[in-house]
Structure formats: C-alpha cells, structure tokens
C-alpha positions in Angstrom: 18.6 7.5 3.0 15.4 5.5 2.4 14.8 7.4 -0.9 18.1 6.2 -2.2 17.5 2.5 -2.0 18.0 0.7 -5.2 18.1 -3.0 -4.3 15.1 -5.3 -4.6 16.2 -7.0 -1.4 15.2 -3.7 0.4 11.6 -4.6 -0.3 11.6 -7.2 2.5 13.2 -4.9 5.0 10.8 -2.1 4.2 7.8 -4.4 4.4 9.0 -5.7 7.8 9.5 -2.1 9.0 5.8 -1.3 8.0 4.6 -3.9 10.5 7.0 -2.8 13.2 5.2 -0.6 15.8 8.5 1.3 16.4 8.1 2.8 12.9 4.4 3.8 13.1 5.1 7.5 12.7 7.3 6.8 9.7 4.9 4.6 7.6 4.2 7.2 5.0 7.9 7.8 4.5 8.7 4.1 4.3 6.0 3.6 1.7 7.2 6.6 -0.3 10.7 5.0 -0.4 9.3 2.3 -2.7 8.3 4.6 -5.6 11.2 7.1 -4.9 13.6 4.2 -5.4 11.9 2.6 -8.3 11.4 -0.7 -6.4 7.9 -2.1 -6.0 6.5 -4.7 -3.6 4.3 -6.5 -6.1 4.0 -9.5 -3.8 3.1 -7.3 -0.8 0.2 -5.2 -2.1 -1.9 -6.6 0.7 0.5 -5.1 3.2 0.2 -1.7 1.6 -3.6 -1.9 1.6 -3.6 -2.9 5.3 -1.3 0.1 6.1 -3.6 2.4 4.0 -6.6 1.2 6.0 -4.9 1.5 9.4 -3.0 4.7 8.6 -3.8 8.3 8.0 -4.3 10.3 4.8 -0.6 10.4 3.9 -0.1 6.7 4.4 -3.1 5.9 2.2 -1.9 8.4 -0.5 1.6 6.9 -0.6 0.1 3.4 -0.8 -2.0 4.4 -3.8 1.0 6.0 -5.5 3.1 2.8 -5.1 0.3 0.5 -6.2 -0.4 2.7 -9.3 3.2 2.4 -10.3 3.6 -1.3 -10.1 4.0 -2.6 -13.6 4.1 -6.4 -12.8 1.0 -8.5 -13.0 -0.5 -8.9 -9.5 -1.9 -12.0 -7.9 -5.7 -12.0 -8.4 -6.3 -13.7 -5.1 -4.3 -11.1 -3.2 -6.1 -8.3 -5.0 -9.5 -9.8 -4.2 -8.6 -10.2 -0.5 -7.4 -6.6 -0.4 -10.7 -5.5 -1.9 -12.6 -7.4 0.7 -10.5 -5.8 3.4 -11.3 -2.4 2.0 -15.0 -3.2 1.9 -14.9 -4.0 5.6 -13.0 -0.9 6.4 -15.4 1.3 4.3 -18.4 -0.2 6.1 -17.0 0.8 9.5 -16.9 4.4 10.7 -15.7 7.1 8.3 -12.1 8.4 8.7 -10.4 11.5 7.1 -8.8 9.2 4.5 -12.1 7.4 3.5 -12.2 9.1 0.1 -8.7 7.7 -0.6 -9.7 4.2 0.5 -12.6 4.5 -2.0 -10.1 5.4 -4.8 -7.8 2.6 -3.7 -10.7 0.1 -4.0 -11.4 1.5 -7.6 -7.7 1.0 -8.5 -7.6 -2.5 -7.2 -10.9 -3.4 -9.0 -9.4 -2.1 -12.2 -6.2 -4.2 -11.6 -8.3 -7.3 -10.8 -10.3 -6.9 -14.0 -7.2 -6.7 -16.3 
C-alpha cells in the first residue's frame, strides 16, 4: 500500500510516521515509499538525514536514494544544517552504516554547491 501512494499530501503523513516510535521497524519501508511513489519530500531532507543517522544500513540507503532523486532545488540552510549533523555523527563512534553516511555527506555537499 505505501508503494502505491501518489498524492503529495502523503508526504506529511510519511514524515510524521518517520518520527513516530511505533514505526521504528518500518522506517526503511516508509522512506522507500517516497521514491517508489514518485513523491519527494524536498522540504524535509533534514528529517531523512536524521533518520539516516539514527537508523541502520537500509534506512541510510533508502534516504540516500530519495535525496538523489529529488529534482527540486533544496534550501541551502537546510542542507548546511544536515551536513553539520552528519559531521557530528561521523565524529562519534563508527556504525555499520558509516560508509553510507560519508556518501550522504558527499551528496549533500554537491547539492549545496550547485
């Protein structure tokens, strides 16, 4: 059902679900629903980055995929804040998805410099 969403209004509901502890085990699936449906949360990239940092390998991978597919211009302040958050996370202890966080930082840096 999540993969068949086509309404931009679904973005708000999906973002809300990402922050809901009841859906912690479904975060990768929820994020994948964005790109599977062709709807992109260009105003909520910071939420995707936060989930990538907190989550596991699959959550980070799905977040990167969604961000890579956003075609709209992103807010530079939001990108800069997300890069700072990634820097802090990368300075702390290493996790299994650290290499993906490094790639996410590279992606955001490229988007910031456009």
